[in-house]
N, C-alpha and C positions, 0 to 999 in steps of 0.2 A: 540351472534357472529357467525361467518358462518363454516364453516368445516374448523376444520386446513388440511393443505395440507401437503405433504411431502415437496413440491419444495420451500414453505411458509418457512417450516423449515430450509432449506439446505441453505436459501439462506443466505447471506453475500453483500457485496458491495467493491471492491477493483479497482480503477482507475489504469487502466493500459496502460499509452499512446501508449505503441508499436504497437496497434492497436487503434493509431487515438483518444485515450481518451474512448475508450468505457467503459461503466460499465459492469462488469460480475460478477457470480457468485462466491464465492468460502468460503464457509460454514468452520466453524460455527462464524459468524461475531455477538456478539454478540447487539442486537440494542441498541442503543443511543438514551433518549429524547432530546432533545434541543428545548428550550426557546428562539427563534433568539430576537437579540437586536439591534436597528439602530448602524450600525459602519461604518465604514471609511475603506476602504481596503487598498489596498497599497500605494495607494496615499499621505495616511497620509505621515508625516516627522518620518524617523526611526534614533532615536537617540539613543546610548549607552547607557544602564544603568551602573551604578555604585556599586561594590559590589568588597569585598575584598578575598572572597574564589573562587579560580578554583575548579570543576571538571571535570577531563578530561572524554572525550567523551569516551562510549563504543567502542570496536569491532566489527567488524562482524561476527568476531569468539566468542564472547562472547554473541551477540546479539542471535546467533542461540543457542548456549547452551543454555539458558535462557528461548529463546522459544520452546527449547525441552522438559525442565524441565517442563514446563507451561502444555501442552499439556497431558504430562505421569500422572501428577496430575490430571488434567482434566478426562482421561481415568480412573485411580484407581476410582474416585470419583462417577463416573456415573455408575463403574460395581459396588458397593459399593449399588448403589439404582436401580440395575436391567437393567443396560441396555450397550450396545456396545457402544463403539468411539474409533475412528479410528484418532490417533495425525496425526496432518496436517502439513508437512515443512513447511518453510518458503517459499523454490522457489517451486511452485506447478507442474509445468514439466519440464522436462528436457531441457536445453536450454532457459527455460523463462528470456528474460530480460525486461526492459523498458528504452524506449530513450526518453525522456521526450522533448529536444530541438530539435534532429536530430540525426537521424542512423549514427552512424558514426562506425559501427565495418563492413568492408566490407566482411569479411569472413561469418560474420552472417549472413547479408544479401544476400549473393550468395546462403545461405543453408534456407533461412525462409522466403524471401522476405518481408513482412509486418506482418510477423507469422501466417497466415492462418493454417499452420498447427499445429502450436501450440494453435491456439481457438478452433479447432478441439479435439484436445487433450483434454483441458480444459471441453469442451462441454461433451465429454465422460466422463470425473471424475464426471460433476455434475449428468451427470445420472446413469453410470453402474457402478461405484466403489461401491465394497462390500457396503462401509456406504453409498450410496445415496438408494441402492437395500434395503438393512438395514430397512432405515426409512420409506422409500418407502411399504415397505410391514406390518408396525405396525399398525395397528387398530386405530380409531381416537382417540381413548379417553389414548392409549398407546400413541402414536403421544405427543400427548399435555401434557402428564406427562412426557417424555422425553426431551420435550423443558421446561417446569416448571425446572424440575432436573438439566439443564443447564447452563440455564439463568435466572432462578427465572421466577415471575410471573407477574411480570411489575416493570417497569423502577425508581426503587426508593430503597433509601438507599445511595447511593454514590452520590455525585454529586460536579461539579466545576463550576466556574465562570469564562469561558473565555472570555478572554482579549479582543476577536475580535467577537465572534460569541453571546454570553451569557449564560445563564448557561444550564447544560450539565447533564445527570443522567444514572444512572445505575442499577440493582438491586444488595441489597448485597447479596442476596441469589442466591443459584446453586451454581453448580462445579465450573464456570468458575470463579466467586467470590472468592470461596473457597481456589483455585487453586494461586489466587492472595495475601490470607490471609498468607498461607503457605509459601509460597518463598518471598514475600516482606512483609507479617508481618502490613502492614499500607495499609489496601488495597483500602480506597478511597485517599489517597495520589497517589499511583500508578496510579490508576483509572484517577484520574488530569492531572498529568504529566504526561503520555504516549496521553492520548486525544487532548490537548494542541498539543505539542509538533510534533504531527503526521501532526496535523491537519493544522499545521504552513508549510510544504512544497509547499503549494498553493501559499503563499507568497513569499517565497523566486521564487518561478517557475516564479509568475507574476514580479517579483523586476529582475528578468535576462532577460525576453522578452522583457520587456521596457527601459532596459540601451544601450544607442547612438552607445556603441564599438559594442555589439550583434545586434544591428538591422543594423548597416552598414555591420557587415559579411554577415548577411543574404542578403542584396541587392547583396554581390559578391558571395553569392553561386549562387541564384536565375538566375544570369547573367551565372554563369559556369552550372547550369541547361538548358540555355537556347541553351547552344551550342552544346549539348549531346541530344537536341531535345524535353525536357521538360520546356513548360511554365507555372510559378507556384512561386508563389510571398512567399511564404514558406515551411520548410516540412511537418506541419501540413496538409495544404491544397492539396499537391497531396498525402500523404497517406489516406485523406477523398477522393480522386478522385478516385484512385486506388483501395481501398478497397468496392468502391460502384459499382465496376467493375466485371460483371457476364462473362462468356464463358468459350469456351477450351480450348484459350491461356491465359487465366488471369494467370498463375504460372506464367510462363516465362516472360510475360510481368513485372508483379508485382514486380520479382526479378532483371530485368533488370530497373526500375525506383528506385528500393533501394539501388542496388548498387550506380547507377551512382550517388546518395542522399550521399551515404557516401564516396566516392571518392572524391566530390564536396566538402564535408563538414570538410575534410581535406587541399585540394589543395586552398580552399578560405579562410581557416582560423577561419571557424566557429564554429568545433569540438574544435579547441583550447580554442578559445574565449569564448564557452560556458562553458566548464569546470572552467575556471577562475573566471568568473563570478559567477557561482554558486558555486565557494569554499568562494568566497570573499560574498554573500549575506547569504549565510547559518554560515555563522560566524557573520555579521551583525545582523538579526533576531534571532539567538544563545546568542548575547549580549542583544538584545532588552528585551528576553521574559527569560534571563536567571534561574531567579528562579526557573523556570519552569523546565530547562533543567538541573539545578544543582540536582533538587529534584529524577528527572530520574535517574540521573545519579549516585549520592548517592544508591539510593535503587536498583539499579543495580548490581553494584559493592558490596553492601551488599550480596545479596543475590547468586553471586557465588560459594562460599563455598557448599553452599544447593544445588547448581544447577548440581555442577560436584559430588556429592555424590547421588542425583535423577536418573540424566541419568547414571551413572557407575551402578546401580544395577537395571536398568530397563533389 
């Protein structure tokens, strides 16, 4: 095995559509091993599943509370093993936003364009935050020990069969898995439900972008943009083009394009249709894979009282 680098240890992946769906680092996303199976991606017919029980969706505030509790448990576990750990927030920097279909917030677009300033803040966090500097300064053997303490030595012990991807595994050792056990009790059920439900967002977005009503509004949006001097087939193509452009006037031009995108998103009806279709297909996907969503919801609801105690004592 080659030398363990702090950059490798600190690396996690989050898809941020705000910046043309570029992959960015955001530690500590524990590695998950995936055995890929032959699948049909969302061209398959999505039909509702039949179940008697409905588990309510966890609110954003509850999700944030559970996340904070998990991070506190990981911090305390790492401290017991002789390492420091800085709990990370759900929103990594101020004004962090995701626009999976179209930028539809004119005020945000005026301030951030397509988010280069936010990307710079994230880059700074990756390189110069106390967490990054701490792990970069560790000797090689201590860095490897910290990684094992956090996520275990290899992704074994927890496993789920993803209905579209195949087998996904995760270590049942380390502070991340221990935090799951303390908060949700059944670490394997939590890992399985969380991995599957999180990954299905890609299916939902694919269904939205393939929807006839959405495609029709994209055409209206494109005509609106052409009238403003931007020849582009869709928002993602425009963002890719603008983010690939460098120069002294990049910021002003980028903000102008982003503002036009947001204003046309509303005047063309794209923003409204995207929201409606996203809600519709979220319900379709949730119903189709309801056992996973119900397991996630039950574990989250059961963990809330303990999460409040953990956060309250921190």
